[in-house]
C-alpha positions in Angstrom: -29.6 5.9 -2.9 -28.3 5.3 0.5 -26.2 2.1 -0.6 -23.3 3.9 -1.9 -22.7 6.2 0.5 -22.7 3.5 3.0 -19.9 1.9 0.9 -18.2 4.8 0.7 -17.7 6.1 4.3 -18.7 2.9 6.6 -18.2 -0.4 4.9 -15.9 -1.5 3.1 -15.2 2.7 3.1 -13.7 4.7 5.3 -14.2 4.0 8.6 -13.6 0.3 7.6 -10.2 1.0 6.0 -9.3 2.9 9.6 -10.3 0.3 11.4 -8.3 -2.0 9.3 -4.9 0.1 9.4 -5.3 0.7 12.8 -5.7 -2.9 13.5 -2.9 -4.1 11.2 -0.5 -1.8 12.8 -1.1 -3.5 16.5 -0.9 -6.9 14.9 2.4 -6.3 13.2 3.7 -4.4 16.0 3.4 -7.8 18.1 5.3 -9.6 15.3 7.9 -7.2 15.0 8.8 -7.0 18.6 9.1 -11.0 18.0 11.9 -10.7 15.4 14.0 -7.2 16.5 15.7 -6.0 19.0 13.5 -3.6 21.4 14.7 -0.5 22.8 14.6 0.0 26.7 11.0 1.5 27.1 10.4 2.1 23.6 6.9 0.4 22.1 7.2 -1.1 18.8 4.2 1.5 16.9 1.9 3.0 18.8 -0.6 0.7 20.8 -4.3 1.5 20.3 -5.1 3.3 23.4 -2.0 5.5 22.4 -3.5 6.6 19.4 -6.8 7.8 20.8 -5.1 9.6 23.5 -3.1 11.5 21.0 -6.1 13.0 19.7 -7.2 14.5 23.4 -3.8 14.7 25.1 -0.2 15.6 23.8 2.1 17.8 23.5 1.0 21.6 23.3 2.1 23.6 20.9 1.9 27.4 19.7 -0.6 28.1 17.7 0.3 30.3 14.6 0.1 30.1 10.7 2.7 27.8 10.1 0.9 25.4 12.7 -2.3 25.9 11.3 -1.0 25.1 7.8 0.4 22.1 8.8 -2.6 20.7 10.3 -4.5 20.9 7.1 -1.7 19.3 4.9 -1.8 16.7 7.4 -5.8 16.1 7.2 -5.2 16.2 3.3 -2.8 13.9 3.9 -5.1 11.3 5.4 -7.5 12.2 2.6 -5.3 10.7 0.1 -4.3 7.9 2.0 -8.4 6.6 2.5 -9.0 7.7 -1.2 -6.2 5.3 -2.4 -7.8 2.6 -0.7 -10.8 2.5 -2.2 -9.7 1.6 -5.5 -8.9 -1.9 -3.8 -11.6 -4.7 -5.1 -12.3 -5.9 -1.8 -16.0 -7.1 -2.0 -18.0 -4.5 -3.6 -20.0 -6.2 -6.7 -20.0 -4.2 -9.7 -19.5 -3.4 -13.3 -15.4 -3.5 -14.8 -13.9 -0.3 -16.3 -13.3 -2.6 -19.9 -14.6 -6.2 -20.8 -13.3 -8.7 -18.2 -13.5 -12.6 -17.9 -13.7 -13.0 -21.3 -10.0 -14.2 -21.4 -10.0 -16.7 -24.6 -13.8 -16.1 -25.0 -14.6 -18.1 -21.8 -17.6 -16.3 -20.3 -18.1 -13.1 -21.2 -19.0 -11.6 -17.8 -18.8 -7.9 -17.1 -19.4 -7.7 -13.4 -17.9 -8.8 -10.6 -15.7 -7.7 -7.5 -14.5 -4.2 -7.8 -13.6 -1.4 -5.8 -15.5 1.5 -5.0 -13.5 3.6 -7.3 -13.0 1.4 -10.5 -12.0 2.8 -13.9 -9.6 1.9 -16.5 -6.6 3.5 -15.3 -7.0 3.8 -11.6 -3.8 2.3 -11.1 -2.3 5.8 -12.4 -4.7 7.3 -10.3 -3.1 5.5 -7.3 0.7 6.3 -8.9 -0.2 10.1 -8.7 -1.7 10.0 -5.5 1.7 8.3 -4.0 3.2 11.3 -5.7 1.1 14.0 -4.3 1.8 12.3 -0.9 5.5 12.4 -1.2 5.1 16.0 -2.3 2.8 16.7 1.0 5.3 14.6 3.2 8.3 17.2 2.1 6.2 20.2 3.3 4.7 18.5 6.6 8.1 18.2 7.3 9.6 21.5 5.9 6.7 23.6 7.1 7.3 22.4 10.9 10.3 23.9 11.8 11.9 20.5 13.3 13.6 19.9 10.0 15.4 21.6 7.6 15.2 22.0 4.1 17.7 19.4 2.9 16.1 17.0 5.7 12.7 17.4 4.4 13.8 16.9 0.9 15.9 13.8 1.7 13.4 12.0 3.2 10.4 13.1 0.8 12.6 11.7 -2.0 13.9 8.8 -0.5 9.8 7.9 0.4 9.0 8.6 -3.3 12.2 6.7 -4.6 10.8 3.3 -3.7 7.5 4.0 -6.0 9.4 3.4 -9.1 10.7 -0.2 -8.8 6.8 -0.9 -6.8 4.8 0.5 -10.0 7.3 -1.2 -12.5 6.6 -4.3 -10.7 2.9 -3.6 -11.5 3.5 -3.0 -15.5 4.2 -6.6 -16.0 0.3 -7.8 -15.1 -0.6 -4.6 -17.1 1.1 -5.5 -20.5 -0.3 -9.2 -20.0 -3.4 -8.2 -19.5 -3.3 -4.7 -21.4 -5.5 -2.8 -18.5 -4.5 0.0 -16.3 -7.5 -1.0 -13.8 -6.8 -3.1 -10.4 -10.2 -4.3 -10.3 -9.7 -5.9 -14.0 -6.1 -7.1 -13.0 -7.8 -9.0 -9.8 -10.0 -10.6 -12.4 -8.2 -11.7 -15.0 -4.6 -12.1 -14.2 -5.5 -15.3 -12.1 -7.4 -17.0 -15.3 -4.1 -16.0 -17.3 -1.8 -17.3 -14.6 -4.0 -20.4 -14.5 -4.0 -21.2 -18.1 -0.7 -20.7 -18.4 0.7 -22.2 -15.4 4.8 -22.1 -16.2 4.6 -18.7 -17.4 2.3 -17.9 -14.1 4.1 -19.7 -11.4 7.4 -18.9 -12.7 7.6 -15.3 -14.5 4.9 -13.1 -14.1 3.8 -13.7 -10.4 7.0 -14.6 -8.1 9.2 -11.8 -9.4 6.6 -9.4 -9.3 5.7 -10.0 -6.0 9.2 -10.1 -4.9 10.3 -6.5 -6.2 7.0 -5.1 -4.9 6.9 -6.4 -1.6 10.8 -5.5 -1.0 10.1 -1.8 -2.6 7.0 -1.3 -0.1 9.1 -2.8 2.9 11.9 -0.2 2.0 9.4 2.5 1.3 7.9 2.4 4.8 11.2 1.8 6.2 12.3 5.2 6.7 11.9 7.9 9.6 9.0 8.3 11.0 7.1 5.6 9.0 7.2 2.7 11.2 8.4 1.9 14.9 7.8 5.2 17.4 10.9 6.0 19.0 12.5 2.4 18.0 16.0 4.0 17.0 16.8 6.6 19.4 20.4 6.4 18.5 19.8 8.2 15.3 18.4 10.6 17.2 15.4 11.0 14.5 13.1 13.7 15.2 9.3 13.1 14.9 7.7 14.7 11.8 5.4 17.1 14.0 4.3 17.2 17.9 3.5 14.2 19.5 -0.4 15.1 20.2 -3.2 14.7 17.1 -0.6 16.1 14.3 1.1 12.6 15.0 -1.9 10.4 14.9 -2.8 12.1 11.7 0.7 11.4 10.3 1.0 7.6 11.7 -2.5 6.7 10.6 -2.2 8.4 7.2 1.4 6.1 7.0 -0.7 2.9 7.7 -3.3 3.4 5.4 -1.4 3.8 2.7 0.8 1.1 2.9 -2.1 -1.3 3.5 -3.7 0.2 0.0 -0.1 -0.5 -1.5 0.1 -3.9 -0.2 -3.9 -4.6 -1.2 -2.4 -3.4 -4.9 0.0 -6.3 -4.8 -3.0 -8.6 -3.5 -5.0 -7.7 -6.3 -2.6 -7.9 -9.2 -0.3 -11.0 -8.3 -2.5 -13.1 -5.9 -5.9 -12.8 -7.4 -7.8 -9.9 -5.4 -10.4 -11.2 -3.2 -10.8 -14.4 -5.5 -11.2 -18.0 -4.7 -10.1 -20.9 -6.3 -12.8 -22.8 -4.9 -16.7 -22.9 -5.3 -18.6 -20.4 -2.8 -22.3 -21.2 -1.2 -25.0 -19.1 -2.6 -25.5 -16.3 -0.5 -22.3 -16.1 1.2 -20.0 -15.1 -1.9 -19.3 -11.3 -0.4 -18.3 -12.4 2.7 -16.2 -15.2 1.8 -14.6 -12.6 -0.8 -13.9 -10.4 2.1 -12.4 -12.8 4.5 -10.4 -14.2 1.4 -8.8 -10.6 0.6 -8.2 -10.3 4.8 -6.0 -13.3 4.6 -3.9 -12.7 1.6 -3.7 -9.0 2.9 -2.6 -10.1 6.3 0.1 -12.5 4.3 1.9 -9.6 2.8 1.6 -7.7 5.9 3.3 -10.4 7.6 6.0 -10.8 5.1 6.7 -7.1 5.1 7.1 -7.0 8.8 9.5 -9.8 8.9 11.4 -7.8 6.4 11.5 -4.7 8.1 12.8 -6.7 11.5 15.3 -8.7 9.9 16.9 -5.5 7.7 18.6 -2.9 10.0 16.8 0.7 8.7 19.0 1.9 6.0 20.4 5.4 5.7 19.7 7.5 2.9 22.7 6.5 0.5 21.8 2.9 1.5 18.5 3.2 -0.1 19.2 5.3 -2.9 21.8 2.3 -4.1 19.7 -0.5 -3.4 16.6 1.1 -5.6 19.0 2.1 -8.3 21.6 -0.4 -8.4 19.4 -3.5 -7.5 15.2 -3.1 -7.7 14.7 -0.7 -10.7 17.4 -2.9 -12.8 15.3 -5.6 -11.5 12.0 -4.6 -12.1 12.8 -2.9 -15.7 14.4 -6.7 -16.3 11.4 -8.5 -15.1 9.1 -6.2 -17.1 11.1 -6.7 -20.3 11.1 -10.8 -19.8 7.5 -11.0 -18.9 6.1 -8.8 -22.0 8.4 -10.4 -23.9 7.4 -14.1 -23.2 3.7 -12.6 -23.3 4.3 -11.3 -27.2 6.3 -14.6 -28.7 3.9 -16.8 -26.9 0.6 -15.0 -27.2 -0.5 -14.7 -23.8 -2.8 -11.4 -23.6 
């Protein structure tokens, strides 16, 4: 009975995801500093040492009801972010939520690499968590007295706006596989793309990857979601006081970004699966390293996009989302679904 608790809390659970998010933050910060202008005396992201310093040192704040409520909301934000990462099929072997591995009656397997939380519809669970996180962002900013209601609403809506093209990009694989399970998509989409290479390499994978990565890059390039104090000319105020609360805020954003990048890896890049034979006894290690390698590539691309594209204002973000990403995602869904229906790819 102890093994499930180890998986949830230690590996590949909460502690592993937390450490991975902080590690990726440091790696991407180094990459970002090579591609982007660095303001005077401004660190890119928060160094690891500063992360933990914020837990014990930092700005003092007056203890009142609003401060306590904001702290509770921040802890809830961290909890939801950690929960979202549990759906990723990294290296846990278990049963799938529906029949899988029976594409064209190939094998009939019903077990494989699944997420700690895995069921039919867990992709919808992730979408729901993303909506709740957007709502929490509004209340955290609003109750902190540093932002007006209008500013808090604008930041939260801009954050939630890019969920539309991001999750529309995942509709293509879901239509083809007829499943809303992230673990099932990671297992079967690679088989479908392999047996229908022109369809997979020209339609299903590249357009979905392009739209989802662009949407994710812009979603987390809004104020407070990435570079600490990197745009002083915009007079961006921090969402909370610069103490343990800001540490929790920043870490939550990193974890949730990592989780969504992991879904891109699972839905389009085969998840943790390798196209080569694996030595007996090293399966889980190979799956883990493969997933981390693919996740690193996705995070690298996202970092470069953020570095090369200037931070967008709210009206620019709305225009890009409604005029480019959402129409592009809808066209991709229609084409991918239409071709799959016409040629019987399912």
